[in-house]
C-alpha positions as CSV (number, residue, x, y, z in Angstrom):
1,M,15.2,-42.4,-21.0
2,R,17.8,-40.1,-22.5
3,E,21.0,-39.3,-20.8
4,K,21.5,-35.7,-20.0
5,K,24.4,-34.2,-21.9
6,H,26.9,-32.0,-20.2
7,G,28.1,-28.7,-21.6
8,T,31.4,-28.4,-23.3
9,H,32.5,-25.2,-21.6
10,V,31.4,-22.7,-19.0
11,I,32.5,-19.2,-18.0
12,G,34.7,-19.3,-14.9
13,P,34.6,-17.0,-12.0
14,D,37.2,-14.7,-13.6
15,G,35.4,-14.6,-16.9
16,S,37.7,-17.1,-18.6
17,V,36.4,-20.1,-20.5
18,L,36.5,-23.4,-18.5
19,T,36.5,-26.8,-20.2
20,R,37.0,-30.3,-18.7
21,A,40.6,-30.1,-20.0
22,N,41.5,-27.0,-18.1
23,L,39.9,-27.7,-14.8
24,P,42.2,-27.9,-11.8
25,P,44.2,-31.2,-11.8
26,A,42.5,-34.2,-10.1
27,N,45.6,-34.8,-7.9
28,L,45.4,-31.3,-6.4
29,K,46.8,-31.1,-2.9
30,R,46.4,-27.5,-2.1
31,W,43.0,-25.8,-2.5
32,V,42.8,-22.0,-3.0
33,A,39.6,-20.0,-3.4
34,R,40.1,-19.5,-7.1
35,R,40.4,-23.3,-7.8
36,K,37.4,-24.1,-5.7
37,A,35.4,-21.4,-7.5
38,E,36.4,-22.9,-10.8
39,V,35.1,-26.3,-9.8
40,I,31.9,-24.9,-8.4
41,A,31.4,-22.9,-11.7
42,A,32.0,-26.1,-13.7
43,V,29.3,-28.0,-11.6
44,K,26.8,-25.1,-11.9
45,G,27.4,-24.9,-15.6
46,G,26.9,-28.6,-16.2
47,L,30.5,-29.5,-17.1
48,L,30.4,-32.2,-14.4
49,T,28.1,-33.2,-11.7
50,M,28.7,-32.7,-8.0
51,P,29.3,-36.4,-7.4
52,Q,31.8,-36.4,-10.3
53,A,33.6,-33.4,-8.8
54,C,33.7,-35.0,-5.4
55,A,35.1,-38.2,-6.8
56,R,37.6,-36.4,-9.1
57,Y,39.0,-34.3,-6.3
58,S,38.5,-36.8,-3.4
59,I,36.3,-34.5,-1.4
60,S,33.1,-35.1,0.5
61,T,29.8,-33.4,-0.3
62,E,30.3,-31.2,2.8
63,E,33.7,-30.1,1.6
64,F,32.3,-29.2,-1.8
65,L,29.6,-27.1,-0.3
């Protein structure tokens, strides 16, 4: 079985290019709509999976949704 490769970049909610390097920091304490939208765009675009996003940002699946 081959491992699914993730994309290297996606287009963010404001039209900018998002990469793993410029996602919101993992130690984020204050969430604003723009940052959450960036993380959701990254997951939808395959930059990271939902479980990876939840682990990285210490949020539950319910909080992600």
